[in-house]
Backbone as JSON, one array per atom type, in Angstrom:
{
  "sequence": "MIHPSVSEPLFARRALTQVCAYCGAHFRVLLTCAPEGNEPVDYFCPECGKQYDAEAALQPQVSLLRSRADGKKDRYQETMF",
  "N": [[-30.29, 94.11, -102.3], [-29.35, 96.44, -99.88], [-26.38, 98.05, -99.08], [-24.56, 99.8, -96.67], [-22.41, 102.55, -97.44], [-20.43, 103.41, -95.79], [-19.0, 101.88, -93.08], [-20.38, 101.56, -89.9], [-19.15, 102.01, -86.59], [-19.38, 99.39, -84.23], [-21.29, 99.64, -81.44], [-21.66, 98.79, -78.06], [-24.11, 98.6, -75.6], [-24.39, 98.91, -72.13], [-26.06, 98.41, -69.15], [-25.97, 99.46, -65.82], [-26.98, 98.97, -62.49], [-26.76, 100.89, -59.67], [-25.86, 101.56, -56.27], [-25.41, 104.39, -54.38], [-22.49, 104.95, -52.58], [-22.27, 106.93, -50.71], [-24.79, 108.29, -50.16], [-26.81, 106.44, -50.48], [-28.65, 106.41, -52.56], [-30.35, 104.94, -55.35], [-29.42, 104.3, -58.64], [-29.42, 104.16, -62.25], [-26.98, 103.45, -64.67], [-26.14, 104.02, -67.95], [-23.94, 102.76, -70.13], [-22.1, 103.34, -73.07], [-20.17, 101.51, -75.08], [-17.29, 100.91, -77.12], [-15.67, 98.57, -79.35], [-12.98, 99.22, -79.5], [-11.15, 102.05, -78.31], [-12.35, 103.07, -75.99], [-12.53, 105.32, -73.26], [-11.49, 106.69, -70.08], [-14.22, 107.86, -68.19], [-16.23, 110.1, -66.27], [-19.0, 109.92, -64.02], [-21.84, 110.94, -62.09], [-23.5, 110.67, -58.92], [-26.94, 111.25, -58.98], [-28.23, 112.38, -56.79], [-26.46, 113.23, -54.64], [-24.08, 113.93, -55.84], [-21.69, 112.49, -55.74], [-18.72, 111.3, -57.21], [-18.11, 108.88, -59.72], [-16.35, 106.46, -61.73], [-15.79, 105.12, -65.04], [-15.13, 103.12, -67.97], [-15.74, 104.07, -71.22], [-17.1, 104.78, -74.52], [-18.68, 106.97, -74.95], [-20.18, 109.69, -73.07], [-21.61, 108.61, -70.02], [-25.11, 107.91, -69.39], [-27.17, 108.82, -66.78], [-29.73, 107.86, -64.59], [-32.06, 108.46, -62.03], [-33.28, 106.05, -59.78], [-34.2, 105.52, -57.18], [-34.61, 107.7, -54.49], [-32.22, 109.25, -52.25], [-31.19, 107.56, -49.26], [-30.32, 108.35, -46.78], [-31.5, 110.45, -45.45], [-30.48, 113.03, -45.45], [-29.59, 116.27, -46.89], [-27.32, 117.18, -47.98], [-24.45, 117.72, -50.17], [-22.04, 115.57, -51.67], [-18.64, 115.8, -50.7], [-15.45, 115.67, -51.85], [-12.58, 114.61, -50.14], [-9.17, 115.51, -49.49], [-7.34, 113.94, -48.12]],
  "CA": [[-29.86, 94.33, -100.92], [-28.68, 97.73, -99.72], [-25.23, 98.03, -98.19], [-24.07, 101.15, -96.38], [-21.1, 102.83, -98.03], [-19.49, 103.6, -94.68], [-19.37, 100.99, -91.98], [-20.53, 102.2, -88.6], [-18.54, 101.23, -85.51], [-20.37, 98.67, -83.43], [-21.29, 100.05, -80.04], [-22.4, 97.93, -77.14], [-24.65, 99.33, -74.45], [-24.43, 98.12, -70.89], [-26.74, 99.13, -68.07], [-25.6, 99.09, -64.46], [-27.77, 99.54, -61.39], [-25.76, 101.18, -58.65], [-26.27, 102.21, -55.03], [-24.37, 105.34, -54.01], [-21.8, 104.61, -51.34], [-22.38, 108.03, -49.76], [-26.13, 108.66, -49.72], [-27.73, 105.31, -50.58], [-29.56, 106.52, -53.7], [-30.22, 103.91, -56.38], [-29.49, 104.9, -59.97], [-29.02, 103.33, -63.38], [-25.96, 104.05, -65.52], [-26.1, 103.42, -69.27], [-22.62, 102.94, -70.74], [-21.97, 103.01, -74.49], [-18.78, 101.1, -75.24], [-16.83, 100.52, -78.45], [-14.68, 97.5, -79.27], [-11.71, 99.88, -79.24], [-11.3, 103.48, -78.15], [-13.0, 103.52, -74.76], [-11.69, 106.18, -72.44], [-12.05, 106.93, -68.74], [-15.26, 108.89, -68.11], [-16.8, 110.27, -64.94], [-20.43, 110.16, -63.88], [-22.1, 111.41, -60.73], [-24.77, 110.32, -58.28], [-27.86, 112.35, -59.22], [-28.74, 112.94, -55.53], [-25.46, 113.92, -53.82], [-22.95, 114.38, -56.65], [-20.47, 111.68, -55.6], [-18.15, 110.95, -58.51], [-17.73, 107.5, -60.04], [-15.7, 106.43, -63.04], [-15.97, 103.93, -65.86], [-14.52, 103.21, -69.29], [-16.79, 104.06, -72.23], [-16.83, 105.57, -75.71], [-19.47, 108.2, -74.82], [-20.53, 110.06, -71.69], [-22.7, 107.78, -69.5], [-26.4, 108.49, -69.06], [-27.52, 108.43, -65.42], [-31.11, 108.16, -64.21], [-32.37, 108.14, -60.64], [-34.3, 105.02, -59.57], [-34.76, 105.71, -55.84], [-33.96, 108.81, -53.8], [-31.25, 108.95, -51.21], [-31.74, 106.85, -48.11], [-29.7, 108.78, -45.53], [-32.28, 111.51, -44.82], [-29.77, 114.31, -45.49], [-29.75, 117.06, -48.11], [-26.01, 117.73, -48.33], [-23.77, 117.23, -51.36], [-20.8, 114.88, -51.37], [-17.43, 116.61, -50.88], [-14.24, 114.85, -51.9], [-11.51, 115.08, -49.25], [-7.83, 115.34, -50.07], [-6.44, 113.25, -47.2]],
  "C": [[-29.07, 95.63, -100.86], [-27.56, 97.59, -98.7], [-24.79, 99.45, -97.91], [-22.67, 101.34, -96.96], [-20.03, 103.01, -96.96], [-19.92, 102.67, -93.56], [-19.36, 101.76, -90.67], [-19.8, 101.37, -87.55], [-19.65, 100.55, -84.69], [-20.22, 99.08, -81.98], [-22.11, 99.05, -79.24], [-22.88, 98.79, -75.98], [-24.75, 98.39, -73.27], [-25.08, 98.97, -69.82], [-26.31, 98.57, -66.73], [-26.61, 99.7, -63.5], [-26.82, 99.69, -60.23], [-26.41, 101.83, -57.43], [-25.11, 103.12, -54.62], [-23.79, 104.97, -52.65], [-21.93, 105.71, -50.29], [-23.8, 108.22, -49.24], [-27.15, 107.53, -49.83], [-28.74, 105.4, -51.71], [-29.3, 105.38, -54.68], [-30.34, 104.6, -57.73], [-28.98, 103.93, -61.01], [-28.04, 104.12, -64.23], [-25.96, 103.3, -66.84], [-24.77, 103.78, -69.91], [-22.67, 102.52, -72.2], [-20.49, 102.75, -74.74], [-18.51, 100.7, -76.68], [-15.84, 99.37, -78.3], [-13.28, 98.04, -78.97], [-12.0, 101.37, -79.02], [-12.09, 103.94, -76.94], [-12.01, 104.33, -73.94], [-12.3, 106.3, -71.05], [-13.06, 108.08, -68.79], [-15.78, 108.94, -66.68], [-18.31, 110.38, -65.05], [-20.69, 110.38, -62.4], [-23.44, 110.89, -60.22], [-25.73, 111.49, -58.48], [-28.4, 113.0, -57.94], [-27.68, 113.74, -54.77], [-24.24, 114.39, -54.6], [-21.67, 113.59, -56.48], [-20.02, 111.2, -56.97], [-17.8, 109.46, -58.59], [-17.07, 107.52, -61.4], [-15.93, 105.09, -63.73], [-15.16, 104.12, -67.13], [-15.64, 103.09, -70.31], [-16.37, 104.92, -73.41], [-17.55, 106.92, -75.65], [-19.75, 108.47, -73.35], [-21.7, 109.2, -71.21], [-23.98, 108.58, -69.26], [-26.82, 107.94, -67.7], [-28.97, 108.81, -65.15], [-31.38, 107.65, -62.81], [-33.48, 107.1, -60.57], [-34.99, 105.19, -58.23], [-33.95, 106.77, -55.12], [-33.04, 108.34, -52.69], [-31.92, 108.4, -49.96], [-31.2, 107.36, -46.77], [-30.44, 109.91, -44.83], [-31.62, 112.87, -44.82], [-30.05, 115.02, -46.81], [-28.42, 117.63, -48.58], [-25.49, 117.12, -49.63], [-22.47, 116.56, -50.92], [-19.63, 115.83, -51.62], [-16.23, 115.69, -50.79], [-13.2, 115.46, -50.95], [-10.17, 114.75, -49.86], [-6.87, 114.59, -49.16], [-6.23, 111.85, -47.68]]
}
């Protein structure tokens, strides 16, 4: 039986399906999480750029499932109020 000399950290992958609150696009977010050491990470809607956040060990992978539903072509702009 072969045993690795260095133990690899165990990562868990979690997939989320999300609908953008701004443009209505549907997208999947793949999060890679560790038992310890997750940090706040940002990811963005692939259609309008609205920012979302999560806790993960690596940068999330985002893939578009369905295009935006609002009929617009603008990008999301965060307001400071």
